C-alpha positions, 0 to 999 in steps of 0.5 A, a space after each residue: 665261235 669266231 675270234 674277235 677283238 673289242 674296239 673302242 673309239 675316242 675323240 675325233 675317231 668316235 665322231 667319225 664312226 658315230 660309235 663308242 665301241 664295236 667288235 671286229 672278227 679276227 683270224 690267226 696272225 691278224 694285226 692292228 692294220 688288218 683290224 683297221 682295214 676291216 673296220 674301214 669297210 664298215 666306217 668308210 673312207 673318212 675312217 680309213 684316211 684318219 686311221 691308215 696310211 700307205 705305210 701303216 698306221 695313220 699319223 693322226 691316231 694313237 692305237 693301244 692294244 690292252 693298254 699298250 701304245 702300239 707305236 712303242 712296239 711293232 705299230 700297225 704290225 702288232 698282232 691281235 688275239 681273241 679277247 684283246 681290247 683295241 683303243 683308237 684315239 685321234 691325236 687332237 681332241 677339242 676341249 
């Protein structure tokens, strides 16, 4: 059985993907950036532009792994493990 993480999308990211939740396969030593790159192959260039930058995480998103904001640690280099929950929020949400 392959390892995977659950990825939940909120606000503008959800609008971009058209999905509230998905799963992503992972391998040993995968990071948040690896997961977002893999998902950008599914969701396209708009998703990639929103979530990633040449330096790592895009400036327009907040990413949490198991409820912890990754920017407070290793940011996009945060390792993910089987069963983790990754939540991706856009910084600006309409209301």
